[in-house]
C-alpha positions in Angstrom: 111.6 103.9 97.3 112.1 103.1 93.4 115.1 105.4 91.6 114.0 106.7 89.1 114.7 110.1 86.8 110.8 111.6 86.3 108.8 110.6 88.4 109.3 108.8 92.5 107.0 105.9 93.8 107.7 104.9 97.0 105.1 103.2 99.5 102.9 104.1 102.6 101.3 100.7 103.9 99.3 99.9 101.6 99.1 102.9 99.0 101.9 103.1 96.3 102.4 107.1 95.6 103.4 107.5 91.7 104.8 111.4 91.9 105.2 113.2 88.3 107.9 114.9 89.3 109.0 117.6 86.7 107.7 120.7 88.5 110.0 123.3 85.9 107.6 122.0 83.3 104.6 122.3 85.1 105.3 118.2 85.5 105.1 117.9 81.2 105.3 114.1 80.3 108.1 113.0 77.5 108.4 110.2 76.7 110.8 109.3 79.3 107.8 109.9 82.1 106.0 108.1 80.2 107.7 104.9 80.4 108.5 105.5 84.2 105.2 105.5 84.9 104.0 102.4 83.2 107.2 100.1 85.1 105.9 101.8 88.4 102.3 100.8 87.8 103.7 97.7 86.7 105.8 97.6 90.1 102.5 98.4 92.1 100.5 95.9 90.2 103.0 92.7 91.4 103.7 94.2 95.1 101.3 92.4 97.4 100.9 94.6 99.9 100.4 97.5 97.9 96.4 97.5 97.7 95.4 101.3 95.7 98.0 103.7 93.4 97.5 107.8 93.4 98.7 109.6 90.9 99.9 112.9 91.5 101.7 115.7 91.0 105.0 117.4 92.2 106.4 120.5 93.0 102.6 122.1 93.9 101.5 123.6 90.2 100.4 120.9 88.9 98.8 117.2 88.4 100.5 117.3 84.9 100.5 119.6 81.8 100.3 116.4 79.8 102.8 115.5 76.9 106.1 118.4 77.2 105.5 119.7 73.4 108.9 120.2 73.3 109.4 116.9 72.2 106.4 117.3 69.6 106.7 120.7 67.3 108.8 118.4 64.7 106.6 115.1 64.6 106.4 113.7 61.1 102.5 112.1 61.6 104.4 108.2 61.3 106.9 109.7 64.6 104.0 110.3 66.6 102.6 107.1 66.0 104.9 104.9 68.1 104.8 108.5 70.7 101.2 108.2 70.8 101.7 104.5 71.1 102.8 105.3 74.3 100.3 106.9 76.1 97.4 104.6 75.2 100.2 101.6 76.2 99.5 103.8 79.6 96.2 104.4 79.4 95.6 100.7 79.1 98.2 99.7 82.1 95.3 101.9 84.3 92.1 100.5 82.8 93.2 97.3 82.9 95.6 96.7 86.6 93.6 95.2 88.8 94.3 97.5 91.3 92.8 101.1 91.8 94.3 104.1 90.6 93.3 107.0 92.0 94.6 110.8 90.6 94.7 113.6 92.9 94.6 116.3 90.6 96.1 120.0 92.3 96.6 122.6 89.7 97.1 121.9 86.1 95.6 118.6 84.4 95.4 120.0 80.7 95.8 117.8 77.7 97.2 114.9 78.5 96.0 115.2 82.3 92.7 115.6 82.1 93.1 112.9 79.8 95.3 110.7 82.0 92.2 111.8 84.3 89.5 109.7 82.7 91.7 106.7 82.3 91.7 106.7 86.8 89.1 104.6 88.8 88.8 107.6 91.2 89.6 111.6 90.7 89.3 113.4 93.6 90.6 117.7 92.9 91.3 120.9 94.7 89.5 124.0 94.3 93.1 125.5 92.5 92.9 121.9 89.8 92.0 123.1 85.9 91.1 120.3 83.8 90.6 121.0 80.2 91.2 119.3 76.7 93.1 122.7 74.5 94.6 121.0 72.2 92.7 122.5 69.5 94.5 125.6 70.7 97.5 124.5 69.2 96.4 123.0 66.2 95.9 118.9 66.9 93.0 116.8 69.3 93.9 114.8 71.7 95.2 112.1 70.7 95.3 109.2 73.1 91.5 108.5 73.1 90.5 111.3 75.3 87.4 112.0 72.9 85.8 108.9 73.5 86.2 108.2 77.0 85.0 111.9 77.5 82.1 111.6 75.3 81.1 108.5 77.1 81.7 110.2 80.4 79.4 113.8 79.2 77.7 112.9 76.2 78.3 114.2 73.2 76.8 118.1 73.3 78.8 118.9 76.0 82.4 116.8 74.8 82.3 118.6 71.5 82.1 122.2 73.6 85.1 121.0 75.6 86.9 119.2 72.7 86.1 122.2 70.4 86.4 125.3 72.4 89.8 123.9 74.7 88.9 125.8 77.7 89.7 125.3 81.0 87.7 123.8 83.6 87.9 124.9 87.5 87.9 121.3 90.2 84.1 122.1 91.6 82.9 122.7 87.8 84.4 119.3 87.0 83.0 117.4 89.4 79.7 119.1 88.5 80.4 116.9 84.6 81.7 113.5 87.1 85.0 114.8 85.7 85.8 114.3 88.8 84.0 112.2 92.3 85.4 115.0 95.2 86.5 118.9 95.3 88.9 119.1 98.1 90.4 122.5 100.1 94.2 123.3 98.4 96.2 121.6 100.7 93.9 119.3 102.0 94.1 116.3 98.5 97.1 113.9 100.5 94.8 113.8 103.4 91.6 112.8 100.9 93.9 110.4 99.5 95.0 108.9 102.0 91.5 108.7 103.3 90.3 107.0 99.9 93.2 104.7 100.0 92.4 103.8 103.3 88.7 102.9 102.9 89.8 101.2 99.5 92.4 99.1 101.8 90.0 97.4 104.0 88.3 95.8 100.2 88.2 92.5 99.5 91.1 93.2 96.5 89.5 90.4 94.4 86.0 91.9 94.6 87.4 95.6 93.7 88.9 94.2 91.0 85.2 92.4 89.7 84.2 95.1 90.5 86.5 97.3 88.4 86.5 95.1 84.8 83.0 94.8 85.1 82.7 98.4 85.0 85.9 98.8 81.7 85.4 95.8 80.3 81.1 94.3 80.6 80.5 98.6 80.4 82.1 98.6 77.5 79.8 95.3 75.1 76.0 95.1 74.3 74.7 94.9 77.3 73.5 91.3 77.5 76.6 90.4 76.7 77.8 92.6 79.8 75.4 91.5 82.0 76.5 87.2 81.3 80.6 89.2 81.7 79.1 90.6 85.6 77.7 87.5 86.2 81.1 85.2 85.8 82.9 87.9 87.7 80.5 87.6 90.5 80.6 83.6 90.2 84.2 83.4 90.1 84.7 85.4 93.0 82.8 82.4 95.0 86.1 80.7 94.2 88.4 83.1 97.3 89.0 82.8 100.5 88.5 86.5 100.3 84.2 85.5 99.8 84.3 82.9 102.8 86.7 85.3 105.0 83.7 88.1 103.7 80.6 87.0 104.2 82.1 84.9 107.8 83.3 87.6 108.6 79.7 89.6 108.7 77.7 86.7 110.1 79.9 86.9 113.6 79.7 90.7 113.0 83.7 91.1 112.8 86.1 93.1 110.6 87.1 91.3 107.9 90.8 89.9 107.1 91.3 89.6 103.2 94.4 88.3 101.8 93.6 89.2 98.2 93.3 84.9 97.7 
């Protein structure tokens, strides 16, 4: 286990847990938490034993309530620019990381918590989860890409409703809106994350990275360029040991043993 002050980082087989650990403030993320989360993602990315990363909140009441407003109230626009670059950098790390990143959302996931979940590859929530972009209620809007990502996820009309009313979205509704993959009963979240991580860890790591990149990068390109990007990712996999192992295992009717090479 690596020691941090605002998060807990630990590994469990192929799964790395990053737990936001400021429960007294609903795991609100101050600047130190943003930096430590980014550092922990770098550790997970560099560890060949880690196949999947799960982001969760400690304390039982919140995933993360987003930005720590006590750090923001008196900042100038110039000061906020540097602060929000930390959020943008964290989200870029998640989207560019070749390993799947899963958000496990229980309780409050307002503001930056929802922004963070929009960057993840999978979102599993509980019935007690509460998503929402409520920045409008304190006189601002999301500042780290949520309006753009949300519009691409749910369309313009629903994005404006979420952004301009600032209402909370329960877990089951988040699934209906495609803000989450699954909603599980309260108390079942971590087992659901372990199950999902196990399924992902059984896949070829380089193929997972190619699938993620094809969606995150290729999916944002004009279609002709995106199709070429996906084709390139597909062809590169034929130069890997995992592709040979996967196809041999299929022909030999046995489980594949992927090495990530």
